[in-house]
C-alpha positions as CSV (number, residue, x, y, z in Angstrom):
1,M,92.9,117.0,108.2
2,R,92.0,113.6,107.0
3,A,93.7,114.2,103.6
4,D,97.1,114.4,105.3
5,I,96.5,111.0,106.9
6,Y,95.7,109.4,103.5
7,Q,98.8,111.1,102.1
8,W,100.9,109.5,105.0
9,A,99.4,106.3,104.3
10,G,100.1,106.3,100.7
11,E,96.6,106.6,99.6
12,D,96.7,109.3,97.3
13,A,93.5,108.9,95.5
14,K,91.6,109.4,98.6
15,A,93.7,112.3,99.8
16,M,93.0,114.2,96.5
17,S,89.2,113.3,96.8
18,D,89.2,114.9,100.3
19,Y,91.4,118.1,99.1
20,K,88.6,118.4,96.3
21,A,85.7,118.2,98.9
22,A,87.6,120.7,101.0
23,L,88.1,123.2,98.1
24,A,84.2,123.0,97.5
25,L,83.9,124.7,100.8
26,R,87.0,126.8,100.7
27,P,87.8,127.7,97.0
28,N,90.1,130.3,97.7
29,N,92.6,128.4,99.9
30,G,95.8,128.5,98.1
31,Q,97.4,125.8,100.4
32,L,94.6,123.3,99.6
33,W,95.1,123.8,95.7
34,F,98.8,123.5,96.2
35,E,98.4,120.2,98.1
36,L,96.1,118.9,95.4
37,A,98.5,119.9,92.7
38,R,101.2,118.4,94.5
39,L,99.8,115.1,94.5
40,Q,98.7,115.4,90.9
41,I,102.2,116.0,89.9
42,I,103.5,112.9,91.8
43,N,101.0,110.7,90.1
44,G,101.8,111.9,86.7
45,D,98.6,114.2,86.2
46,I,100.9,117.1,85.2
47,E,98.6,118.8,82.8
48,T,95.7,119.2,85.4
49,A,98.2,120.4,87.9
50,T,99.6,123.1,85.6
51,S,96.3,124.2,83.8
52,D,94.0,124.2,87.0
53,S,95.2,123.4,90.4
54,L,98.6,125.4,90.4
55,T,97.0,128.2,88.6
56,R,94.2,128.5,91.1
57,A,96.8,128.2,94.0
58,L,98.8,131.1,92.4
59,V,95.9,133.2,92.1
60,A,94.6,132.6,95.7
61,F,98.2,133.3,97.2
62,R,98.5,136.5,95.2
63,Q,95.2,137.7,96.2
64,A,96.1,137.0,99.8
65,K,99.3,138.8,99.2
66,D,101.2,135.7,100.5
67,P,104.8,135.8,98.8
68,R,105.9,132.6,100.7
69,G,102.7,130.7,99.3
70,E,103.4,132.2,95.8
71,S,107.0,131.1,95.9
72,L,105.8,127.5,96.8
73,V,103.5,127.4,93.7
74,L,106.3,128.9,91.3
75,N,108.6,126.2,92.6
76,A,105.9,123.5,91.8
77,F,105.3,124.9,88.3
78,G,109.0,124.6,87.7
79,I,109.0,121.0,89.0
80,A,106.0,120.1,86.9
81,Y,107.6,121.6,83.7
82,L,110.8,119.8,84.7
83,R,109.0,116.6,84.6
84,T,107.7,117.2,81.1
85,A,111.1,118.1,79.9
86,D,110.2,121.7,79.3
87,N,113.4,122.8,80.9
88,V,113.2,126.4,79.6
89,A,109.9,127.0,81.1
90,A,110.9,125.1,84.4
91,A,114.2,127.5,84.6
92,Q,112.0,130.6,84.3
93,Y,109.5,129.4,87.1
94,F,112.5,128.5,89.3
95,K,113.9,132.1,88.9
96,D,110.5,133.7,89.7
97,A,110.4,131.6,92.8
98,L,113.9,132.6,93.7
99,A,112.9,136.3,93.5
100,L,110.5,135.5,96.3
101,R,112.7,133.2,98.5
102,D,115.0,135.5,100.3
103,A,118.3,133.9,101.6
104,K,117.7,135.4,105.2
105,T,114.1,134.7,105.6
106,Q,113.9,131.3,103.7
107,P,117.4,130.0,103.4
108,S,116.1,126.3,103.2
109,Q,113.4,126.8,100.5
110,R,115.9,129.0,98.5
111,A,118.5,126.3,98.6
112,K,115.9,123.9,97.2
113,T,114.9,126.1,94.5
114,L,118.6,126.9,93.6
115,A,119.0,123.1,93.2
116,N,116.1,122.8,91.0
117,L,117.2,125.8,88.8
118,A,120.4,124.1,88.4
119,I,119.0,120.9,87.0
120,A,116.8,122.9,84.5
121,T,119.7,125.1,83.4
122,S,122.1,122.3,83.1
123,L,119.5,120.6,80.8
124,T,119.4,123.5,78.7
125,G,123.3,123.8,78.6
126,D,123.6,126.9,81.0
127,Y,126.2,125.2,83.2
128,A,127.5,128.6,84.5
129,T,124.1,129.5,86.0
130,A,123.7,125.9,87.2
131,E,127.1,125.8,89.1
132,A,126.6,129.2,90.6
133,S,123.2,128.1,91.9
134,L,124.7,125.1,93.5
135,E,127.6,127.0,95.0
136,E,124.9,129.3,96.7
137,A,122.9,126.4,97.6
138,V,125.8,124.5,99.4
139,K,126.9,127.6,101.3
140,L,123.1,128.1,102.5
141,L,122.9,124.3,103.5
142,H,126.2,124.4,105.3
143,D,125.1,127.3,107.5
144,L,121.8,125.6,108.3
145,G,123.5,122.1,109.1
146,D,120.7,120.6,106.8
147,L,122.0,117.2,106.0
148,A,119.1,116.2,104.0
149,Q,119.2,119.1,101.6
150,E,122.8,118.9,101.5
151,A,122.5,115.3,100.3
152,H,120.1,116.6,97.7
153,V,122.3,119.2,96.2
154,N,125.2,116.7,96.0
155,D,122.8,114.6,94.0
156,T,122.0,117.6,91.8
157,L,125.8,118.3,91.2
158,G,126.2,114.7,90.4
159,F,123.4,114.8,87.9
160,M,124.9,117.9,86.3
161,F,128.5,116.3,85.8
162,E,126.8,113.1,84.4
163,E,124.9,115.2,81.8
164,R,128.2,116.7,80.8
165,G,130.0,113.3,80.6
166,Q,132.2,113.9,83.5
167,F,131.3,110.6,85.1
168,A,134.2,110.3,87.7
169,R,133.3,113.8,89.0
170,A,129.5,112.8,89.1
171,L,130.4,109.5,91.0
172,E,132.1,111.7,93.5
173,Y,129.2,113.7,94.5
174,Y,126.7,110.9,94.2
175,K,128.9,109.2,96.8
176,R,128.7,112.1,99.0
177,G,124.9,112.1,98.8
178,L,124.8,108.4,99.7
179,D,127.3,108.8,102.6
180,I,125.0,111.6,104.1
181,R,121.9,109.4,103.6
182,V,123.6,106.4,105.2
183,Q,124.8,108.8,108.1
184,T,121.1,110.0,108.5
185,D,119.6,106.6,108.0
186,D,117.3,107.8,105.2
187,K,115.8,104.6,104.3
188,V,113.8,106.0,101.5
189,L,116.3,108.0,99.5
190,Q,119.3,105.7,100.3
191,P,118.5,103.1,97.7
192,Q,118.2,105.8,95.0
193,S,121.5,107.2,96.1
194,M,123.0,103.7,95.7
195,S,121.4,103.2,92.3
196,N,123.0,106.7,91.2
197,V,126.4,105.5,92.4
198,A,125.8,102.0,90.8
199,Y,125.2,103.8,87.4
200,M,128.2,105.9,87.4
201,H,130.4,102.9,88.2
202,F,128.5,101.2,85.2
203,L,129.2,104.2,82.8
204,I,132.9,104.2,83.8
205,G,133.1,100.6,83.3
206,D,133.5,99.3,86.9
207,I,130.6,96.4,86.3
208,S,131.4,94.6,89.6
209,L,130.9,97.6,91.7
210,A,127.9,98.8,89.7
211,E,126.5,95.3,90.3
212,I,127.1,95.4,94.0
213,Y,125.5,98.7,94.5
214,W,122.4,97.8,92.4
215,Q,121.9,94.6,94.3
216,Q,121.9,96.6,97.5
217,A,119.6,99.0,96.0
218,K,117.3,96.4,94.8
219,M,117.0,94.8,98.2
220,L,116.0,98.2,99.9
221,F,113.4,99.1,97.0
222,E,111.9,95.8,97.8
223,R,111.8,96.3,101.5
224,N,110.4,99.8,100.7
225,G,107.9,98.5,98.3
226,D,109.0,101.2,95.7
227,E,107.7,99.4,92.6
228,S,108.7,102.0,90.1
229,H,112.5,102.2,91.2
230,L,112.5,98.5,91.7
231,L,111.4,98.0,88.1
232,R,114.0,100.3,86.8
233,T,116.7,98.6,88.9
234,H,115.7,95.3,87.4
235,Q,116.4,96.7,84.0
236,N,119.5,98.2,85.1
237,L,120.6,94.8,86.2
238,A,119.4,93.3,82.8
239,Q,121.6,95.7,80.9
240,L,124.6,95.1,83.1
241,S,124.0,91.1,82.4
242,L,123.8,91.9,78.9
243,V,127.1,93.5,79.0
244,K,128.7,90.4,80.8
245,G,127.2,88.1,78.5
246,D,124.7,86.6,81.0
247,K,121.7,86.5,78.6
248,N,119.7,84.0,80.9
249,T,119.9,86.4,83.9
250,A,119.1,89.4,81.6
251,T,116.0,87.6,80.1
252,N,114.9,86.7,83.6
253,Y,115.1,90.4,84.8
254,L,113.2,91.7,81.7
255,T,110.4,89.1,81.8
256,T,109.9,90.1,85.5
257,V,109.7,93.6,84.5
258,E,107.2,92.9,81.6
259,Q,105.0,91.1,84.0
260,R,104.8,93.8,86.5
261,L,104.3,96.5,84.1
262,G,101.3,98.8,84.5
263,T,99.6,101.6,82.6
264,Q,101.4,104.0,84.6
265,H,104.9,102.7,83.6
266,N,105.4,104.2,80.1
267,Q,109.0,104.8,80.6
268,E,109.6,101.5,81.8
269,K,107.8,99.9,78.9
270,L,109.9,101.8,76.5
271,Y,113.2,100.9,78.0
272,N,112.1,97.1,78.4
273,H,111.5,97.2,74.7
274,L,114.9,98.7,73.7
275,L,116.7,96.1,76.3
276,F,114.8,93.3,74.7
277,S,116.0,94.6,71.1
278,Y,119.5,94.6,72.4
279,L,119.1,91.0,73.6
280,N,117.5,89.7,70.5
281,F,120.0,91.4,68.2
282,A,123.0,89.9,70.1
283,N,121.3,86.6,69.8
284,G,120.8,87.0,66.2
285,N,117.2,87.3,66.1
286,L,116.8,90.2,63.7
287,T,113.1,90.4,63.3
288,E,112.5,90.4,67.0
289,A,115.2,93.0,67.5
290,T,113.7,95.3,64.8
291,Q,110.1,94.8,66.2
292,H,111.1,95.6,69.8
293,A,113.0,98.8,68.5
294,A,109.8,99.9,66.7
295,D,107.8,99.3,69.7
296,A,110.1,101.5,71.7
297,R,110.1,104.1,69.1
298,R,106.3,104.3,69.1
299,L,106.1,104.7,72.8
300,A,108.7,107.5,72.8
301,Q,106.8,109.3,70.1
302,A,103.5,108.8,72.1
303,S,105.3,110.3,75.1
304,E,107.0,113.2,73.0
305,D,110.2,112.3,74.9
306,V,113.0,113.6,72.4
307,R,115.7,112.3,74.2
308,A,114.2,108.8,74.1
309,Q,113.3,109.0,70.4
310,T,116.8,110.0,69.7
311,E,118.1,107.0,71.9
312,V,115.7,104.5,69.8
313,L,116.5,106.0,66.4
314,L,120.3,105.8,67.2
315,W,120.0,102.1,68.1
316,Q,117.9,101.5,64.8
317,G,120.7,103.1,62.9
318,E,123.3,101.1,64.5
319,M,121.5,97.7,63.8
320,C,121.3,99.2,60.1
321,L,125.0,99.9,60.0
322,L,126.0,96.5,61.5
323,T,123.8,94.7,58.9
324,A,124.8,96.7,56.1
325,N,121.2,98.1,55.3
326,W,122.6,101.4,54.1
327,L,119.1,102.8,52.9
328,C,117.7,102.1,56.4
329,L,121.0,103.9,58.0
330,E,120.5,106.7,55.6
331,N,116.8,107.2,56.7
332,S,117.6,106.8,60.3
333,L,120.3,109.4,60.2
334,E,118.0,111.9,58.3
335,T,115.1,111.3,60.8
336,V,117.5,111.8,64.0
337,T,119.6,114.7,62.8
338,P,117.1,117.4,63.9
339,T,117.1,116.2,67.4
340,I,120.9,115.7,67.8
341,S,122.6,117.9,70.4
342,E,126.2,118.1,70.9
343,E,125.5,118.6,74.6
344,R,124.2,115.0,74.7
345,H,127.7,113.6,74.3
346,E,127.0,109.9,74.0
347,Q,124.2,110.4,71.6
348,F,126.4,112.8,69.7
349,A,129.4,110.5,69.3
350,V,127.1,107.5,68.3
351,Y,125.7,109.9,65.7
352,Q,129.2,110.8,64.3
353,W,130.1,107.2,64.2
354,L,127.0,106.2,62.2
355,T,127.5,109.1,59.9
356,L,131.4,108.0,59.4
357,G,130.1,104.4,58.7
358,L,127.6,105.6,56.0
359,K,130.2,108.0,54.4
360,H,132.6,105.2,54.3
361,H,130.2,103.0,52.6
362,K,129.5,105.7,49.9
363,G,133.3,106.6,49.5
364,T,132.6,110.2,50.5
365,L,134.8,110.5,53.8
366,N,137.6,112.2,52.0
367,N,139.1,114.8,54.3
368,E,136.4,114.2,57.0
369,R,137.8,110.9,57.8
370,D,140.7,112.4,59.9
371,E,138.5,114.9,61.7
372,I,135.7,112.5,62.7
373,Y,138.2,109.9,63.5
374,T,140.4,112.2,65.7
375,T,137.2,113.5,67.3
376,L,136.0,110.2,68.3
377,V,139.3,108.8,69.4
378,D,140.0,111.7,71.7
379,N,136.5,111.7,73.1
380,T,136.5,111.1,76.9
381,N,133.0,112.1,78.1
382,V,131.1,109.0,77.0
383,P,130.5,105.8,78.7
384,V,133.5,103.6,78.3
385,I,131.5,100.5,76.7
386,T,130.2,102.9,74.1
387,E,133.5,104.4,73.5
388,I,135.1,100.9,72.9
389,K,132.2,99.9,70.7
390,I,132.8,102.7,68.4
391,L,136.6,102.6,68.2
392,L,136.5,98.8,67.5
393,D,134.2,99.4,64.6
394,I,136.2,102.2,63.3
395,Q,139.4,100.1,63.4
396,Q,137.8,97.3,61.6
397,R,135.8,99.4,59.1
398,L,138.6,101.8,58.0
399,S,141.2,98.7,58.1
400,L,143.5,100.6,60.3
401,N,147.0,99.1,61.2
402,E,147.6,97.5,64.7
403,N,149.5,100.5,65.8
404,S,146.6,103.0,65.1
405,S,145.6,105.5,67.8
406,A,142.3,103.6,68.2
407,M,144.1,100.4,69.0
408,E,146.4,102.1,71.3
409,K,143.5,103.7,73.3
410,L,141.4,100.3,73.3
411,S,144.3,98.4,74.9
412,S,143.7,100.6,77.9
413,L,140.2,100.2,78.0
414,I,139.2,96.7,77.0
415,K,138.2,94.2,79.6
416,P,137.2,90.5,79.2
417,T,134.0,91.4,81.4
418,Y,132.5,93.3,78.4
419,Y,131.9,90.2,76.4
420,Q,130.8,91.8,72.9
421,P,133.7,94.3,72.6
422,Y,136.0,91.7,73.9
423,L,135.0,89.1,71.2
424,Q,135.5,91.9,68.6
425,W,138.8,93.0,70.1
426,L,140.2,89.4,69.9
427,Y,138.7,89.1,66.3
428,V,140.6,92.4,65.3
429,K,144.0,91.1,66.7
430,A,143.4,87.7,65.5
431,S,142.8,89.2,61.9
432,L,146.1,90.9,62.1
433,G,147.7,87.6,63.0
434,D,148.2,87.6,66.9
435,E,148.3,83.7,67.7
436,E,147.5,84.3,71.3
437,S,144.1,86.2,70.4
438,I,143.3,83.5,68.0
439,E,143.3,80.8,70.8
440,K,141.6,83.2,73.3
441,L,138.9,83.9,70.6
442,K,138.4,80.4,70.1
443,Q,137.9,79.7,73.7
444,K,135.6,82.6,74.0
445,L,133.3,81.7,71.2
446,A,132.7,78.5,72.8
447,L,131.1,80.1,75.7
448,Y,128.9,82.4,73.6
449,P,127.6,79.9,70.8
450,T,124.4,82.1,70.0
451,Y,126.2,85.4,69.6
452,W,125.1,86.9,66.1
453,R,128.6,87.8,64.9
454,N,130.2,84.4,65.4
455,H,129.9,83.6,61.7
456,L,132.4,86.5,61.2
457,Y,134.7,85.7,64.2
458,Y,135.3,82.2,63.3
459,R,136.8,83.4,59.9
460,A,139.9,84.3,62.0
461,I,140.3,80.7,63.4
462,P,142.1,78.2,61.1
463,G,140.1,75.0,60.4
464,K,136.6,76.4,61.1
465,E,135.4,76.6,57.6
466,D,132.4,74.4,58.0
467,T,131.3,76.3,61.0
468,V,131.8,79.5,59.1
469,D,129.6,78.2,56.2
470,D,126.8,77.1,58.8
471,L,126.7,80.1,60.7
472,T,127.0,82.5,57.7
473,S,124.2,80.7,55.9
474,K,121.8,81.0,59.0
475,W,122.7,84.6,59.4
476,L,122.2,85.7,55.9
477,S,119.0,83.9,55.6
478,Q,117.5,86.8,57.7
479,L,118.5,89.4,55.3
480,P,116.9,90.5,51.8
481,E,118.8,89.4,48.8
482,Q,120.2,92.9,48.1
483,Q,121.3,93.4,51.6
484,V,123.0,90.0,51.6
485,G,125.4,91.4,48.8
486,D,126.1,94.5,50.6
487,Y,126.6,92.8,54.0
488,R,129.2,90.5,52.1
489,N,131.0,93.6,50.6
490,A,131.2,95.2,53.9
491,Y,132.1,92.5,56.1
492,F,133.7,89.6,54.1
493,D,135.1,91.0,51.2
């Protein structure tokens, strides 16, 4: 029918209009209701899909005693709820669909739903069910010789290990998915696989490889006209540029995204504000950084995205910690505590670090110091840049000696490519009297004259008293009077 042609041409609005016209004539046709719902889900109208179209499709298929159609709709319900982050409901719908999708009669469809179930259950922390589902899916797909679905399951395995903070294992599965898509010349999903591989390289600290894969993905997304993925790739490259200290490139990417954002790009808007906040904070523009973070938080609350809300609140708390705004930090931690989950390893590690920082300020660490410190030093399932950032702050904040376990671990992780942590690393070593680090720090600071912490780092370089006074005055002028005293106590005295 004509709606199928419109779908093929990417004209979803016209296709949905045709499906509605057809349904006016055949209101009991479950397949038509399903096709309409599928397009609604793709286009973000999940509420209408779940409350109306999918419900009508389910009723129609059940009245027709069509278990295949019923399983199709149940699986679609699961996908819809997965997109709204209602992972418990999604998992239940996938389980209901599996009850109707027999391995002998619908092996391919069963494998798809098993993969979907694995995503939903991994997000709820039920990794045993997730792994068992994927193992069954892999066996079914192997028997079928279905390369496209095999790639999909490898992606799902990659995602599951990514969620568990096992980035190296996730990378293995994402690479398998990419290899298959290169083999089958899948031009649509190939750049998405490249992006997955790039992100894992980024998380484990292989910045150069991450950039290569993201640049390749960017080129293919441009060729495919995939605007949504292209915007996110620009943002990923912006974050990578921030890590490298290439602020002009980061600004260009973020500005490009800002100019292309539409009403449908709520997640991208949120992420852009967050990245602009990172950028402005690094440049010492505290007012702009704070405003962008507030805008990101507002968007996260409007979308009821708990994970994004937690991410933004933790960043706001981090800014409070680094600027010695203790009341702000305390309020941020109180607000974010109900949303913290140990299953989200990076967020939990940052939460522990911020908690340690507040308790250290209050003088209430006591016996907790060793426990929190050991937990953070021994952590292996957070992104390497986050791990380095936390360890460096603890090293400085707790005035640990040069042979601390934090310094020992940092020596194996630190790279000059990560410009912010590397400056901090050189400062810590220079403060401990390392002559080579003093000289390297002097050279590096000349490359990053606008970095917000230079007023602190120049203190480790002899003969830079005038520079220290000038930079310190400029930085402290942004802080309220009470906070100036707290900042001096925390970082100068």
